[in-house]
LUMSE-891694 format. One record per residue (C-alpha): x, y, z; residue in one letter. Coordinates in nm, 4 decimals. Example, Ala and Ser with C-alpha at 12.3 -4.5 7.8 and 13.67 -1.06 7.14 Angstrom:
% residues 2
<pt><x>1.2300</x><y>-0.4500</y><z>0.7800</z><r>A</r></pt>
<pt><x>1.3670</x><y>-0.1060</y><z>0.7140</z><r>S</r></pt>
This chain:
% residues 203
<pt><x>8.8639</x><y>-2.7250</y><z>10.3216</z><r>T</r></pt>
<pt><x>9.2310</x><y>-2.6964</y><z>10.4201</z><r>T</r></pt>
<pt><x>9.1521</x><y>-2.7679</y><z>10.7856</z><r>A</r></pt>
<pt><x>8.9340</x><y>-3.0602</y><z>10.6840</z><r>F</r></pt>
<pt><x>9.2073</x><y>-3.2089</y><z>10.4626</z><r>N</r></pt>
<pt><x>9.4715</x><y>-3.1629</y><z>10.7328</z><r>T</r></pt>
<pt><x>9.2631</x><y>-3.3420</y><z>10.9937</z><r>V</r></pt>
<pt><x>9.1724</x><y>-3.6218</y><z>10.7499</z><r>S</r></pt>
<pt><x>9.5339</x><y>-3.6786</y><z>10.6485</z><r>L</r></pt>
<pt><x>9.6570</x><y>-3.6705</y><z>11.0092</z><r>S</r></pt>
<pt><x>9.3967</x><y>-3.9252</y><z>11.1225</z><r>L</r></pt>
<pt><x>9.4708</x><y>-4.1432</y><z>10.8215</z><r>F</r></pt>
<pt><x>9.8452</x><y>-4.1465</y><z>10.8804</z><r>L</r></pt>
<pt><x>9.7963</x><y>-4.2192</y><z>11.2499</z><r>L</r></pt>
<pt><x>9.5694</x><y>-4.5126</y><z>11.1619</z><r>Q</r></pt>
<pt><x>9.8074</x><y>-4.6529</y><z>10.8991</z><r>V</r></pt>
<pt><x>10.1071</x><y>-4.6060</y><z>11.1274</z><r>G</r></pt>
<pt><x>10.3450</x><y>-4.3981</y><z>10.9133</z><r>F</r></pt>
<pt><x>10.4619</x><y>-4.2108</y><z>11.2205</z><r>F</r></pt>
<pt><x>10.4166</x><y>-4.2637</y><z>11.5947</z><r>P</r></pt>
<pt><x>10.1214</x><y>-4.0944</y><z>11.7565</z><r>S</r></pt>
<pt><x>10.3380</x><y>-3.9465</y><z>12.0335</z><r>E</r></pt>
<pt><x>10.5148</x><y>-3.7376</y><z>11.7696</z><r>C</r></pt>
<pt><x>10.1929</x><y>-3.5782</y><z>11.6501</z><r>V</r></pt>
<pt><x>10.0208</x><y>-3.2849</y><z>11.8117</z><r>E</r></pt>
<pt><x>9.6497</x><y>-3.3510</y><z>11.8153</z><r>L</r></pt>
<pt><x>9.4695</x><y>-3.0525</y><z>11.6663</z><r>I</r></pt>
<pt><x>9.1083</x><y>-3.1380</y><z>11.7361</z><r>N</r></pt>
<pt><x>9.0817</x><y>-2.8575</y><z>11.9905</z><r>D</r></pt>
<pt><x>9.1973</x><y>-2.6055</y><z>11.7311</z><r>K</r></pt>
<pt><x>8.9523</x><y>-2.7078</y><z>11.4583</z><r>V</r></pt>
<pt><x>8.5886</x><y>-2.5909</y><z>11.4546</z><r>P</r></pt>
<pt><x>8.3379</x><y>-2.8533</y><z>11.5770</z><r>Q</r></pt>
<pt><x>8.1547</x><y>-2.8453</y><z>11.2434</z><r>S</r></pt>
<pt><x>8.4694</x><y>-2.9635</y><z>11.0670</z><r>V</r></pt>
<pt><x>8.5645</x><y>-3.2398</y><z>11.3119</z><r>T</r></pt>
<pt><x>8.2102</x><y>-3.3808</y><z>11.3040</z><r>N</r></pt>
<pt><x>8.2263</x><y>-3.4205</y><z>10.9270</z><r>S</r></pt>
<pt><x>8.5601</x><y>-3.6078</y><z>10.9215</z><r>V</r></pt>
<pt><x>8.5043</x><y>-3.9557</y><z>10.7756</z><r>P</r></pt>
<pt><x>8.6363</x><y>-4.2644</y><z>10.9531</z><r>K</r></pt>
<pt><x>8.9934</x><y>-4.3576</y><z>10.8568</z><r>P</r></pt>
<pt><x>9.0343</x><y>-4.6125</y><z>10.5827</z><r>V</r></pt>
<pt><x>9.0981</x><y>-4.9711</y><z>10.6959</z><r>S</r></pt>
<pt><x>9.4559</x><y>-5.0934</y><z>10.6741</z><r>K</r></pt>
<pt><x>9.3552</x><y>-5.3722</y><z>10.4388</z><r>K</r></pt>
<pt><x>9.1567</x><y>-5.1594</y><z>10.1958</z><r>H</r></pt>
<pt><x>9.1920</x><y>-4.8506</y><z>9.9904</z><r>G</r></pt>
<pt><x>9.3891</x><y>-4.7549</y><z>9.6827</z><r>K</r></pt>
<pt><x>9.5734</x><y>-4.4802</y><z>9.8701</z><r>L</r></pt>
<pt><x>9.7218</x><y>-4.7258</y><z>10.1194</z><r>I</r></pt>
<pt><x>9.8353</x><y>-4.9533</y><z>9.8365</z><r>T</r></pt>
<pt><x>9.9874</x><y>-4.6569</y><z>9.6515</z><r>F</r></pt>
<pt><x>10.1733</x><y>-4.5349</y><z>9.9589</z><r>L</r></pt>
<pt><x>10.3096</x><y>-4.8791</y><z>10.0377</z><r>R</r></pt>
<pt><x>10.4253</x><y>-4.9271</y><z>9.6782</z><r>T</r></pt>
<pt><x>10.5836</x><y>-4.5829</y><z>9.6792</z><r>F</r></pt>
<pt><x>10.7733</x><y>-4.6513</y><z>10.0026</z><r>M</r></pt>
<pt><x>10.9010</x><y>-4.9874</y><z>9.8787</z><r>K</r></pt>
<pt><x>11.0073</x><y>-4.8564</y><z>9.5383</z><r>S</r></pt>
<pt><x>11.2283</x><y>-4.5780</y><z>9.6702</z><r>R</r></pt>
<pt><x>11.5836</x><y>-4.6065</y><z>9.5261</z><r>P</r></pt>
<pt><x>11.8620</x><y>-4.6981</y><z>9.7649</z><r>T</r></pt>
<pt><x>12.1139</x><y>-4.4453</y><z>9.8887</z><r>K</r></pt>
<pt><x>12.3833</x><y>-4.6148</y><z>9.6781</z><r>Q</r></pt>
<pt><x>12.1759</x><y>-4.5819</y><z>9.3582</z><r>K</r></pt>
<pt><x>12.1096</x><y>-4.2139</y><z>9.4276</z><r>L</r></pt>
<pt><x>12.4838</x><y>-4.1597</y><z>9.4725</z><r>K</r></pt>
<pt><x>12.5613</x><y>-4.3424</y><z>9.1467</z><r>Q</r></pt>
<pt><x>12.3159</x><y>-4.1199</y><z>8.9583</z><r>R</r></pt>
<pt><x>12.4707</x><y>-3.8081</y><z>9.1099</z><r>G</r></pt>
<pt><x>12.1456</x><y>-3.7101</y><z>9.2814</z><r>I</r></pt>
<pt><x>12.2741</x><y>-3.7609</y><z>9.6346</z><r>L</r></pt>
<pt><x>12.6093</x><y>-3.6235</y><z>9.7466</z><r>K</r></pt>
<pt><x>12.7731</x><y>-3.7008</y><z>10.0782</z><r>E</r></pt>
<pt><x>12.8492</x><y>-3.4036</y><z>10.2974</z><r>R</r></pt>
<pt><x>13.2103</x><y>-3.3410</y><z>10.3939</z><r>V</r></pt>
<pt><x>13.1829</x><y>-3.0451</y><z>10.6292</z><r>F</r></pt>
<pt><x>12.9566</x><y>-3.0741</y><z>10.9323</z><r>G</r></pt>
<pt><x>12.9295</x><y>-3.4535</y><z>10.8973</z><r>C</r></pt>
<pt><x>13.0219</x><y>-3.6995</y><z>11.1725</z><r>D</r></pt>
<pt><x>13.3824</x><y>-3.8125</y><z>11.1187</z><r>L</r></pt>
<pt><x>13.3124</x><y>-4.1856</y><z>11.1477</z><r>G</r></pt>
<pt><x>13.0063</x><y>-4.1639</y><z>10.9217</z><r>E</r></pt>
<pt><x>13.1950</x><y>-3.9619</y><z>10.6598</z><r>H</r></pt>
<pt><x>13.4872</x><y>-4.2086</y><z>10.6495</z><r>L</r></pt>
<pt><x>13.2491</x><y>-4.5044</y><z>10.6294</z><r>L</r></pt>
<pt><x>13.0663</x><y>-4.3491</y><z>10.3328</z><r>N</r></pt>
<pt><x>13.3821</x><y>-4.2362</y><z>10.1533</z><r>S</r></pt>
<pt><x>13.5894</x><y>-4.5496</y><z>10.2186</z><r>G</r></pt>
<pt><x>13.8920</x><y>-4.3427</y><z>10.3294</z><r>H</r></pt>
<pt><x>14.1045</x><y>-4.3804</y><z>10.6433</z><r>D</r></pt>
<pt><x>14.1274</x><y>-4.0033</y><z>10.6882</z><r>V</r></pt>
<pt><x>13.9149</x><y>-3.7311</y><z>10.5245</z><r>P</r></pt>
<pt><x>14.0340</x><y>-3.6386</y><z>10.1755</z><r>Q</r></pt>
<pt><x>14.0022</x><y>-3.2687</y><z>10.2604</z><r>V</r></pt>
<pt><x>14.2578</x><y>-3.3050</y><z>10.5412</z><r>L</r></pt>
<pt><x>14.4906</x><y>-3.5224</y><z>10.3344</z><r>K</r></pt>
<pt><x>14.4940</x><y>-3.2780</y><z>10.0421</z><r>S</r></pt>
<pt><x>14.5328</x><y>-2.9695</y><z>10.2600</z><r>C</r></pt>
<pt><x>14.8082</x><y>-3.1081</y><z>10.4841</z><r>T</r></pt>
<pt><x>15.0093</x><y>-3.2358</y><z>10.1867</z><r>E</r></pt>
<pt><x>14.9819</x><y>-2.8904</y><z>10.0291</z><r>F</r></pt>
<pt><x>15.0818</x><y>-2.7145</y><z>10.3515</z><r>I</r></pt>
<pt><x>15.3827</x><y>-2.9421</y><z>10.4068</z><r>E</r></pt>
<pt><x>15.5005</x><y>-2.8633</y><z>10.0542</z><r>K</r></pt>
<pt><x>15.4151</x><y>-2.4932</y><z>10.0216</z><r>H</r></pt>
<pt><x>15.2954</x><y>-2.3601</y><z>10.3540</z><r>G</r></pt>
<pt><x>15.5833</x><y>-2.3757</y><z>10.5986</z><r>I</r></pt>
<pt><x>15.5525</x><y>-2.0070</y><z>10.6828</z><r>V</r></pt>
<pt><x>15.4947</x><y>-1.8151</y><z>11.0041</z><r>D</r></pt>
<pt><x>15.1364</x><y>-1.8271</y><z>11.1232</z><r>G</r></pt>
<pt><x>15.0071</x><y>-2.0823</y><z>10.8705</z><r>I</r></pt>
<pt><x>14.7315</x><y>-2.1866</y><z>11.1128</z><r>Y</r></pt>
<pt><x>14.7134</x><y>-1.8555</y><z>11.2963</z><r>R</r></pt>
<pt><x>14.6450</x><y>-1.6132</y><z>11.0119</z><r>L</r></pt>
<pt><x>14.3190</x><y>-1.6365</y><z>10.8177</z><r>S</r></pt>
<pt><x>14.2906</x><y>-1.6722</y><z>10.4433</z><r>G</r></pt>
<pt><x>14.0609</x><y>-1.4768</y><z>10.2125</z><r>I</r></pt>
<pt><x>13.7012</x><y>-1.5757</y><z>10.2918</z><r>A</r></pt>
<pt><x>13.5965</x><y>-1.6184</y><z>9.9269</z><r>S</r></pt>
<pt><x>13.8869</x><y>-1.8590</y><z>9.8631</z><r>N</r></pt>
<pt><x>13.8000</x><y>-2.0612</y><z>10.1728</z><r>I</r></pt>
<pt><x>13.4342</x><y>-2.0911</y><z>10.0653</z><r>Q</r></pt>
<pt><x>13.5368</x><y>-2.1855</y><z>9.7105</z><r>K</r></pt>
<pt><x>13.7569</x><y>-2.4671</y><z>9.8421</z><r>L</r></pt>
<pt><x>13.4851</x><y>-2.5808</y><z>10.0809</z><r>R</r></pt>
<pt><x>13.2289</x><y>-2.5964</y><z>9.7998</z><r>H</r></pt>
<pt><x>13.4608</x><y>-2.8062</y><z>9.5814</z><r>E</r></pt>
<pt><x>13.5282</x><y>-3.0601</y><z>9.8570</z><r>F</r></pt>
<pt><x>13.1557</x><y>-3.0713</y><z>9.9450</z><r>D</r></pt>
<pt><x>13.0846</x><y>-3.1414</y><z>9.5768</z><r>S</r></pt>
<pt><x>13.3100</x><y>-3.4499</y><z>9.5978</z><r>E</r></pt>
<pt><x>13.5802</x><y>-3.2858</y><z>9.3904</z><r>Q</r></pt>
<pt><x>13.9496</x><y>-3.2608</y><z>9.4768</z><r>I</r></pt>
<pt><x>14.0483</x><y>-2.9051</y><z>9.3908</z><r>P</r></pt>
<pt><x>14.3832</x><y>-2.8234</y><z>9.2337</z><r>D</r></pt>
<pt><x>14.5556</x><y>-2.6471</y><z>9.5235</z><r>L</r></pt>
<pt><x>14.8546</x><y>-2.5570</y><z>9.3059</z><r>T</r></pt>
<pt><x>14.6533</x><y>-2.2860</y><z>9.1260</z><r>K</r></pt>
<pt><x>14.7953</x><y>-1.9363</y><z>9.1674</z><r>D</r></pt>
<pt><x>14.4877</x><y>-1.8258</y><z>9.3615</z><r>I</r></pt>
<pt><x>14.5745</x><y>-2.0723</y><z>9.6411</z><r>Y</r></pt>
<pt><x>14.9538</x><y>-2.0461</y><z>9.6176</z><r>I</r></pt>
<pt><x>14.9187</x><y>-1.6702</y><z>9.6686</z><r>Q</r></pt>
<pt><x>14.6775</x><y>-1.7249</y><z>9.9590</z><r>D</r></pt>
<pt><x>14.8326</x><y>-2.0226</y><z>10.1382</z><r>I</r></pt>
<pt><x>14.6495</x><y>-1.9281</y><z>10.4589</z><r>H</r></pt>
<pt><x>14.3121</x><y>-2.0157</y><z>10.3031</z><r>C</r></pt>
<pt><x>14.4175</x><y>-2.3819</y><z>10.3000</z><r>V</r></pt>
<pt><x>14.5113</x><y>-2.3713</y><z>10.6694</z><r>G</r></pt>
<pt><x>14.1828</x><y>-2.1928</y><z>10.7414</z><r>S</r></pt>
<pt><x>13.9915</x><y>-2.4671</y><z>10.5575</z><r>L</r></pt>
<pt><x>14.1498</x><y>-2.7325</y><z>10.7832</z><r>C</r></pt>
<pt><x>14.0443</x><y>-2.5359</y><z>11.0911</z><r>K</r></pt>
<pt><x>13.6947</x><y>-2.4938</y><z>10.9467</z><r>L</r></pt>
<pt><x>13.6643</x><y>-2.8694</y><z>10.8929</z><r>Y</r></pt>
<pt><x>13.7587</x><y>-2.9461</y><z>11.2541</z><r>F</r></pt>
<pt><x>13.5385</x><y>-2.6663</y><z>11.3885</z><r>R</r></pt>
<pt><x>13.2278</x><y>-2.7998</y><z>11.2130</z><r>E</r></pt>
<pt><x>13.2606</x><y>-3.1616</y><z>11.3265</z><r>L</r></pt>
<pt><x>12.9423</x><y>-3.2491</y><z>11.5236</z><r>P</r></pt>
<pt><x>13.1564</x><y>-3.4436</y><z>11.7716</z><r>N</r></pt>
<pt><x>13.4995</x><y>-3.2762</y><z>11.8051</z><r>P</r></pt>
<pt><x>13.8190</x><y>-3.4545</y><z>11.7056</z><r>L</r></pt>
<pt><x>13.9031</x><y>-3.5194</y><z>12.0728</z><r>L</r></pt>
<pt><x>13.5338</x><y>-3.6069</y><z>12.1362</z><r>T</r></pt>
<pt><x>13.2940</x><y>-3.4779</y><z>12.3984</z><r>Y</r></pt>
<pt><x>13.3151</x><y>-3.8121</y><z>12.5803</z><r>Q</r></pt>
<pt><x>13.6888</x><y>-3.7680</y><z>12.6562</z><r>L</r></pt>
<pt><x>13.6798</x><y>-3.3938</y><z>12.7243</z><r>Y</r></pt>
<pt><x>13.7200</x><y>-3.4265</y><z>13.1008</z><r>E</r></pt>
<pt><x>14.0082</x><y>-3.6721</y><z>13.0663</z><r>K</r></pt>
<pt><x>14.1936</x><y>-3.4433</y><z>12.8253</z><r>F</r></pt>
<pt><x>14.1293</x><y>-3.1505</y><z>13.0570</z><r>S</r></pt>
<pt><x>14.2759</x><y>-3.3418</y><z>13.3512</z><r>D</r></pt>
<pt><x>14.5732</x><y>-3.4566</y><z>13.1418</z><r>A</r></pt>
<pt><x>14.6816</x><y>-3.1071</y><z>13.0380</z><r>V</r></pt>
<pt><x>14.6495</x><y>-2.9919</y><z>13.3988</z><r>S</r></pt>
<pt><x>14.9188</x><y>-3.2356</y><z>13.5185</z><r>A</r></pt>
<pt><x>15.1947</x><y>-3.0854</y><z>13.7320</z><r>A</r></pt>
<pt><x>15.5014</x><y>-3.1721</y><z>13.5184</z><r>T</r></pt>
<pt><x>15.5668</x><y>-3.1973</y><z>13.1446</z><r>D</r></pt>
<pt><x>15.6557</x><y>-3.5656</y><z>13.1771</z><r>E</r></pt>
<pt><x>15.3358</x><y>-3.6496</y><z>13.3650</z><r>E</r></pt>
<pt><x>15.1318</x><y>-3.4418</y><z>13.1209</z><r>R</r></pt>
<pt><x>15.2805</x><y>-3.6294</y><z>12.8236</z><r>L</r></pt>
<pt><x>15.2057</x><y>-3.9713</y><z>12.9750</z><r>V</r></pt>
<pt><x>14.8453</x><y>-3.8744</y><z>13.0600</z><r>K</r></pt>
<pt><x>14.7739</x><y>-3.7213</y><z>12.7192</z><r>I</r></pt>
<pt><x>14.9191</x><y>-4.0291</y><z>12.5479</z><r>H</r></pt>
<pt><x>14.6934</x><y>-4.2504</y><z>12.7599</z><r>D</r></pt>
<pt><x>14.3786</x><y>-4.0537</y><z>12.6698</z><r>V</r></pt>
<pt><x>14.4676</x><y>-4.0482</y><z>12.2995</z><r>I</r></pt>
<pt><x>14.4715</x><y>-4.4290</y><z>12.3027</z><r>Q</r></pt>
<pt><x>14.1048</x><y>-4.4181</y><z>12.4096</z><r>Q</r></pt>
<pt><x>13.9883</x><y>-4.2215</y><z>12.1032</z><r>L</r></pt>
<pt><x>13.7565</x><y>-4.3982</y><z>11.8543</z><r>P</r></pt>
<pt><x>13.9611</x><y>-4.5315</y><z>11.5562</z><r>P</r></pt>
<pt><x>13.8492</x><y>-4.2618</y><z>11.3040</z><r>P</r></pt>
<pt><x>13.9428</x><y>-3.9860</y><z>11.5517</z><r>H</r></pt>
<pt><x>14.2669</x><y>-4.1606</y><z>11.6532</z><r>Y</r></pt>
<pt><x>14.3866</x><y>-4.1909</y><z>11.2921</z><r>R</r></pt>
């Protein structure tokens, strides 16, 4: 029965056009002949209650904005494309970076702020709060006593970007720029490549 239902549903969806046929692996060869012979013809596009139900269901889905307003859908912060995240949040720079850098400039001017790692549980707690669209209170004792967890969170954010801050597209140009013979030439070349970054990455 399961094999029969699977074949029926696959043929039906192919006929209706809910997904392209090239994306579907045909399984006729894997199903016994007795089952494939008993599969009814797919329902016509113009007829059938199931088609009407599916079309109504697809059209009545709530928009992304409505899901966000109801609190059902939350935008990712970590591991999300930088441009997409800024577009969805309406910010010029990610809130996580703004909050963390302001905190570090005020409390974290210590040796190794970006070199030493913070306590893993504090880093994950901060990450969860930012991913839940909250702005954590970084002045709590737990973070003041573990300033390095805030620096580690910044590094984690950059590390998880799908397209790095300096972008894959400009990797070779940055590589060539830092290989320049003199400091002055290196500075000019790096400045030139930075001007080519997409606006979200440049900011």
